[in-house]
C-alpha positions in Angstrom: 39.5 22.8 -3.3 43.3 21.6 -4.7 42.6 18.9 -7.2 44.3 16.3 -5.2 41.3 16.4 -2.8 38.8 15.9 -5.3 37.4 12.6 -4.7 37.4 10.3 -7.1 33.7 10.0 -8.1 34.0 7.6 -11.2 33.2 4.5 -8.9 30.0 6.0 -8.3 29.2 7.3 -11.8 25.8 4.8 -11.9 24.4 5.8 -8.5 25.3 10.1 -9.3 23.8 9.6 -13.2 20.7 7.8 -11.7 20.2 10.8 -8.7 20.6 13.3 -12.0 18.4 11.7 -13.9 15.9 10.9 -11.3 15.7 15.1 -10.6 15.2 15.7 -14.2 12.4 13.0 -14.5 10.6 14.9 -11.8 10.6 18.1 -13.5 9.6 16.3 -16.9 6.6 15.1 -15.4 5.4 17.6 -13.5 5.8 19.8 -16.5 4.6 17.4 -19.1 1.4 16.9 -16.8 -0.4 20.0 -17.4 -0.1 19.8 -20.8 -0.2 16.1 -21.7 -3.9 15.9 -21.6 -4.2 18.9 -24.4 -1.2 17.0 -26.4 -2.7 13.4 -26.1 0.6 12.3 -24.6 0.8 9.9 -21.9 3.2 11.1 -19.4 3.3 7.9 -17.4 4.2 5.8 -20.4 7.2 8.5 -21.3 8.4 8.4 -18.6 8.5 5.0 -17.9 10.3 4.4 -21.2 12.7 7.3 -20.2 13.3 5.3 -16.8 14.2 2.3 -18.6 16.7 4.0 -20.5 18.3 5.4 -17.8 18.1 2.2 -15.7 19.8 0.4 -18.9 22.3 3.2 -19.4 23.1 2.7 -15.5 23.7 -0.9 -16.3 26.3 -0.1 -19.2 28.0 2.1 -17.1 28.2 -0.4 -14.0 29.7 -2.9 -16.4 31.7 -0.4 -18.4 33.5 0.6 -15.0 34.2 -2.9 -13.6 37.3 -3.2 -12.3 39.6 -3.7 -9.3 38.2 -3.0 -6.0 37.7 0.8 -5.3 36.6 3.1 -2.2 35.8 6.7 -2.1 34.5 9.4 -0.7 36.4 9.0 2.7 35.9 5.0 2.4 31.9 5.0 2.5 31.9 3.9 -0.6 33.0 0.7 -2.2 33.0 -0.7 -5.7 34.2 -4.4 -6.7 33.0 -7.5 -8.5 31.1 -8.4 -6.0 29.3 -5.0 -6.2 29.2 -4.9 -10.5 27.7 -8.1 -10.1 24.5 -7.9 -7.7 24.1 -4.5 -8.9 23.6 -5.9 -12.7 20.8 -8.5 -11.1 19.1 -5.4 -9.2 19.4 -3.1 -12.3 17.8 -5.7 -14.5 15.2 -6.7 -11.7 13.9 -2.8 -11.9 14.0 -3.0 -15.6 11.6 -5.4 -16.2 9.0 -4.9 -13.6 9.0 -1.4 -14.9 7.9 -2.5 -18.2 5.9 -5.6 -17.0 3.6 -3.0 -14.6 2.8 -0.5 -17.4 0.1 -2.4 -19.1 -1.7 -3.5 -15.2 -1.6 0.2 -14.4 -3.1 1.7 -17.2 -5.8 -0.8 -17.1 -6.4 -0.1 -13.3 -6.1 3.8 -13.6 -3.0 4.1 -11.7 -0.6 5.1 -14.4 0.9 8.2 -12.4 4.5 9.1 -14.1 5.7 9.1 -10.1 5.8 5.0 -10.1 8.7 4.4 -12.4 10.3 7.3 -10.3 9.8 5.7 -7.3 11.3 2.8 -8.5 14.3 4.8 -9.6 14.9 5.9 -6.2 14.3 2.6 -4.6 17.1 1.3 -7.3 19.2 4.0 -6.4 19.4 3.2 -2.6 19.8 -0.7 -3.7 23.0 0.3 -5.3 24.2 2.5 -2.3 23.3 -0.6 0.0 25.4 -2.9 -1.8 28.3 -0.3 -2.4 28.3 0.5 1.4 31.6 0.3 3.2 30.5 2.2 6.4 27.3 1.7 8.7 26.5 5.2 7.8 26.1 4.7 3.9 24.7 1.5 4.8 21.9 2.7 6.5 21.5 5.4 4.1 21.3 3.4 1.0 18.6 1.2 3.4 16.2 4.0 4.3 16.2 5.4 0.8 15.3 2.4 -0.6 12.3 1.4 2.2 10.8 4.8 2.1 10.5 4.1 -1.6 8.9 0.9 -1.2 6.6 1.8 1.9 4.9 4.4 -1.0 4.7 1.9 -3.9 3.4 -0.8 -1.8 0.3 1.6 -1.0 0.4 3.4 -4.5 -3.0 1.8 -5.5 -4.7 4.5 -3.3 -8.6 3.5 -4.1 -8.0 -0.2 -2.3 -8.2 -0.7 1.3 -5.5 -3.7 0.8 -2.8 -1.6 -1.1 -3.0 1.1 1.7 -3.2 -1.8 4.9 -0.1 -3.2 3.1 1.8 0.2 3.0 1.1 0.9 6.5 1.9 -2.5 7.7 5.4 -2.4 5.8 5.9 1.3 7.3 5.4 0.3 11.2 7.2 -3.0 10.7 9.8 -1.5 8.8 10.5 1.3 11.5 10.9 -1.1 13.8 13.4 -2.9 12.0 15.3 0.1 11.2 15.7 0.9 14.9 16.8 -2.7 15.9 19.4 -1.9 13.0 20.4 1.6 14.5 20.7 0.2 18.1 23.1 -2.4 17.1 25.0 -0.3 14.7 25.5 2.3 17.8 26.4 -0.8 20.1 29.2 -1.9 17.5 30.6 2.0 17.1 30.5 2.6 20.7 32.6 -0.9 21.5 34.7 -0.5 18.4 35.2 3.0 18.0 34.3 3.5 14.6 31.4 2.9 11.9 34.2 1.9 9.1 33.8 -1.3 7.8 37.5 -2.2 7.6 38.1 -0.1 11.1 35.7 -2.3 12.5 37.2 -5.6 11.4 40.7 -4.0 12.8 39.1 -3.5 16.1 37.7 -6.7 16.4 40.7 -8.8 15.8 42.5 -6.7 18.1 39.9 -7.1 21.1 39.7 -11.0 19.8 43.1 -11.0 21.4 42.3 -10.4 24.8 38.7 -11.9 25.0 35.7 -11.0 22.3 33.6 -7.5 24.0 30.2 -9.1 24.7 28.9 -5.8 23.5 30.1 -6.4 20.0 28.0 -9.3 20.0 24.9 -7.8 21.2 25.5 -5.0 18.5 25.7 -7.9 15.8 22.7 -9.7 16.9 20.3 -6.2 16.3 21.8 -5.5 13.0 21.2 -9.7 12.0 17.9 -8.6 13.3 17.5 -5.5 11.1 18.8 -7.3 8.1 16.5 -10.4 8.5 13.7 -8.4 8.1 14.6 -6.7 5.1 15.2 -10.2 3.5 12.0 -11.3 5.1 13.6 -14.0 7.0 11.9 -15.8 9.8 11.0 -14.5 12.6 10.9 -11.2 11.0 8.7 -12.1 7.7 5.2 -11.3 9.4 5.0 -8.5 7.3 5.6 -10.8 3.8 2.4 -12.4 2.8 0.0 -9.3 3.6 2.2 -6.9 2.2 2.8 -9.5 -1.2 -1.1 -10.1 -1.0 -2.1 -6.2 -0.5 -0.1 -4.9 -3.0 -0.5 -4.1 -6.9 0.7 -7.4 -8.5 3.5 -5.5 -10.6 4.5 -3.9 -7.0 4.5 -7.4 -5.4 7.1 -8.9 -8.7 9.4 -6.0 -7.8 9.2 -6.5 -4.2 10.2 -10.0 -4.9 13.1 -9.6 -6.4 14.8 -6.3 -6.6 14.8 -5.5 -2.6 15.7 -9.2 -2.0 18.6 -9.3 -4.0 20.0 -6.1 -2.7 19.3 -6.9 1.0 21.1 -10.0 0.5 24.1 -8.8 -1.1 24.1 -6.3 1.7 23.9 -9.4 4.5 26.9 -10.8 2.4 28.9 -7.7 2.6 28.2 -6.8 6.2 28.9 -10.7 7.2 31.9 -11.3 5.6 33.5 -7.9 5.5 33.5 -6.1 9.3 32.3 -9.2 11.1 34.4 -11.6 9.0 36.6 -12.5 12.0 33.8 -13.7 14.3 31.8 -16.5 11.7 31.6 -19.0 14.7 29.6 -16.5 16.7 27.2 -15.2 14.0 27.1 -18.3 11.9 24.8 -20.0 14.9 22.1 -17.2 14.5 22.3 -17.5 10.6 22.0 -21.4 10.8 18.6 -20.9 13.0 17.0 -18.5 11.0 17.8 -20.4 7.4 16.2 -23.5 8.9 13.2 -21.4 10.6 12.5 -19.8 6.8 13.1 -22.9 5.1 10.6 -25.0 7.3 8.0 -21.9 7.2 8.5 -21.4 3.9 7.8 -25.1 3.3 4.7 -25.8 5.4 2.5 -22.7 5.7 2.1 -22.3 2.0 1.1 -25.9 1.5 -2.6 -24.5 2.1 -2.4 -21.2 0.7 -5.3 -20.5 -2.1 -3.8 -17.3 -3.0 -1.0 -17.6 -5.4 0.6 -14.0 -4.3 0.6 -15.5 -0.8 2.3 -18.4 -1.7 4.7 -16.6 -3.7 5.2 -14.5 -0.2 6.0 -18.0 1.5 7.9 -19.6 -1.5 10.4 -16.1 -1.3 10.8 -17.0 2.4 11.8 -20.2 1.7 14.2 -19.4 -1.0 15.7 -17.0 1.4 16.0 -19.7 3.5 18.1 -22.0 1.4 20.2 -18.6 0.8 21.2 -18.2 3.9 22.8 -22.0 3.7 25.4 -20.1 1.3 26.2 -17.3 3.9 26.3 -19.9 7.1 29.1 -21.8 5.3 31.2 -18.9 6.0 33.3 -19.3 2.7 33.7 -18.0 -0.4 32.1 -21.1 -2.1 29.2 -20.2 0.4 28.9 -17.1 -1.2 29.6 -17.7 -4.9 26.6 -20.6 -4.5 24.7 -17.5 -3.2 25.4 -15.7 -5.9 24.5 -18.3 -8.5 21.0 -18.8 -6.6 20.1 -15.3 -6.9 20.8 -15.0 -10.9 18.0 -18.1 -11.3 15.9 -16.8 -8.4 15.7 -13.4 -10.2 14.6 -15.3 -13.6 12.4 -17.7 -12.2 10.3 -14.7 -10.2 10.1 -12.6 -12.8 8.7 -15.4 -15.0 6.0 -16.3 -12.4 5.6 -13.0 -12.1 4.5 -12.7 -15.5 2.5 -15.6 -15.2 0.5 -13.7 -12.2 -0.3 -10.5 -14.5 -1.3 -12.7 -17.3 -4.3 -14.2 -15.1 -7.4 -11.8 -16.0 -11.0 -12.1 -16.9 -12.1 -8.7 -18.5 -10.9 -6.1 -16.4 -10.4 -7.9 -13.4 -7.2 -10.0 -12.2 -7.7 -13.3 -10.6 -5.4 -14.2 -7.7 -6.6 -17.7 -7.0 -4.7 -20.9 -7.3 -7.7 -22.7 -8.7 -8.3 -20.1 -11.2 -5.1 -21.4 -13.6 -7.9 -24.6 -14.3 -7.5 -25.9 -17.4 -5.2 -23.4 -18.5 -2.9 -26.5 -20.2 -5.7 -26.9 -22.9 -6.7 -23.0 -23.4 -3.1 -21.3 -23.0 -0.5 -24.5 -23.8 2.2 -21.6 -24.2 1.9 -19.9 -20.7 1.1 -23.2 -18.9 4.4 -24.4 -20.6 6.4 -21.9 -18.8 4.5 -21.8 -15.8 5.0 -25.3 -15.6 8.9 -24.9 -16.0 9.2 -22.4 -13.9 7.1 -24.3 -10.7 9.5 -27.4 -11.8 12.8 -25.1 -11.5 11.5 -23.5 -8.1 10.7 -26.9 -6.5 14.8 -27.7 -7.3 13.9 -30.7 -9.8 16.6 -31.5 -12.1 18.0 -30.9 -14.5 16.5 -27.4 -14.7 18.2 -24.0 -13.1 16.6 -24.2 -9.8 18.3 -27.8 -9.1 21.9 -26.3 -9.7 21.5 -23.2 -7.6 20.3 -25.6 -5.0 23.2 -27.6 -5.5 25.8 -25.1 -5.1 24.0 -24.0 -1.8 23.8 -27.3 -0.3 27.4 -28.4 -1.4 29.4 -25.1 0.3 27.3 -26.2 3.7 28.4 -30.0 3.5 32.2 -28.6 2.9 31.7 -26.7 6.3 30.1 -29.6 8.1 27.0 -28.1 8.2 25.6 -31.6 7.9 22.6 -30.9 10.1 21.4 -27.7 8.1 21.9 -29.2 4.4 19.8 -32.7 5.2 16.9 -30.1 6.6 17.1 -28.1 3.4 16.8 -31.1 1.4 13.9 -32.3 3.1 12.2 -28.9 3.1 12.3 -28.5 -0.5 11.1 -31.9 -0.9 7.9 -30.4 0.8 8.2 -27.0 -1.0 7.8 -29.3 -4.2 4.2 -30.0 -3.1 2.5 -27.0 -3.7 4.6 -26.2 -6.7 3.3 -29.4 -8.4 -0.1 -28.6 -7.2 0.1 -25.5 -9.5 1.2 -28.3 -12.3 -1.6 -30.9 -11.2 -4.6 -28.0 -11.1 -3.5 -26.5 -14.5 -3.1 -29.7 -16.7 -5.9 -32.1 -14.7 -8.5 -30.0 -13.1 -12.1 -29.6 -14.2 -12.6 -26.1 -15.9 -14.6 -23.6 -14.4 -14.2 -20.3 -16.3 -10.8 -19.8 -18.7 -8.6 -17.0 -18.4 -8.3 -14.3 -21.2 -5.6 -14.3 -23.6 -2.8 -11.8 -22.7 -1.9 -9.5 -25.6 0.6 -7.7 -23.7 4.1 -8.2 -25.3 6.1 -7.0 -22.8 4.7 -10.1 -20.9 5.4 -12.5 -23.6 8.6 -11.6 -24.2 9.4 -12.1 -20.5 7.8 -15.4 -20.6 9.7 -16.5 -23.5 13.1 -15.5 -22.3 13.0 -16.8 -18.8 11.4 -20.3 -19.7 14.5 -20.3 -22.3 17.2 -19.1 -19.9 15.9 -21.5 -17.1 16.2 -24.5 -19.4 19.7 -22.7 -21.1 21.0 -22.8 -17.8 21.1 -26.6 -17.4 23.6 -27.0 -20.5 25.7 -23.8 -20.4 26.1 -22.6 -17.0 29.9 -21.6 -17.3 29.0 -17.6 -17.9 27.4 -17.3 -14.4 29.6 -19.8 -12.3 32.7 -18.0 -13.6 31.2 -14.4 -12.6 29.5 -15.4 -9.4 33.0 -16.8 -8.5 34.9 -13.5 -9.4 32.5 -12.2 -7.6 32.7 -14.3 -4.2 36.7 -13.8 -4.9 36.8 -9.9 -4.6 34.3 -9.9 -1.5 37.0 -11.9 0.6 39.6 -9.7 -1.3 38.3 -6.9 0.7 
């Protein structure tokens, strides 16, 4: 092949590096497993730490090669400031969740080297989703992520709840993939291309002669498929059962990395190929945003299992994020990116608290099991209080800043009703967040929780709490990088 035809693979260096290392770690795990028992080597722990190192190096490569917008591989793959920003969040989330999971997996005799490798596969799919510039590469990344998630949801093979969670996720995920594919085929049929830039050009051309209804139908089906991935109403039905049934470290991973990647893909698809049809898709996004916020606020009020509560909480937070997308402006996208940073840290910290809820060898998940935590485990109770106050959007913590940057673009875009409903839903959701704080400090103690001895959990709790508080006083780095990322998305 002549030199001129060799594709510039540098923009895809992080993805290529992770793909190569996945194959290397798979071979290492298989061969090392045969001798690990005799040598006293914990293969699962070794592969976990090696996976963390791979993701950390990929994060450094992503930041090091950041630059102007570049499209490679026949315009299938694009990298820009928006991609770099969201990939850093996904990689960071994957690193922390692997580290938090190791102790849990070993205590529950689930420590197998395949777990971190499946996380790597899912992360690779997410990074491909974020950089997708074509309906085909979009679907390839989405399915690589989804297939890995189906497996880790049912990773606890001797637990019927985990098997049920994986099966539900798989069946409903297949339905969502079918809807996404059907929508993609309609868009391809009426525009003649799967390339995002050419789709945008075809839509602009067709709108001069009256918009084709077939394209609108295609967008609706694509939106339905993507709404499932972000667990937005009415495609949320899998979320509570999968969150509750999956092993807790898996639930922590589901709550952050896939959610961030799917929202990033949602933004790229809506702003990129369908950016000229804001008036058409805005109505759908407003509806699913309102429905998600209201369901997340009211359905969580009667929950007694903290993982199910976090599932409804995540549905509500997706509704808030969609407010920024519905605004259809650069400021709206900036607000969503700021919100995702804060959402990531709040959820990692909260799930670190949930992983600390243990009596003996048994994990407990009841909200009332937190009773007396304010007296028996003061640092843990303080950290969880900070996360709950921030999730409720109580000033001056970071959660309030996130919601402020979401609501302001909606008001600027004239979406007053959406903003008002968002504020009211936030007030209702504060009830169940503050109820957890009340239980920790004021309810009678029946049986106290064990103190956690895992240093990783302690570090995650400490650093997450510090970040939530520090962002109140020094938000500039997050704001600046989010603005740059949003500008690059609209520049494309």
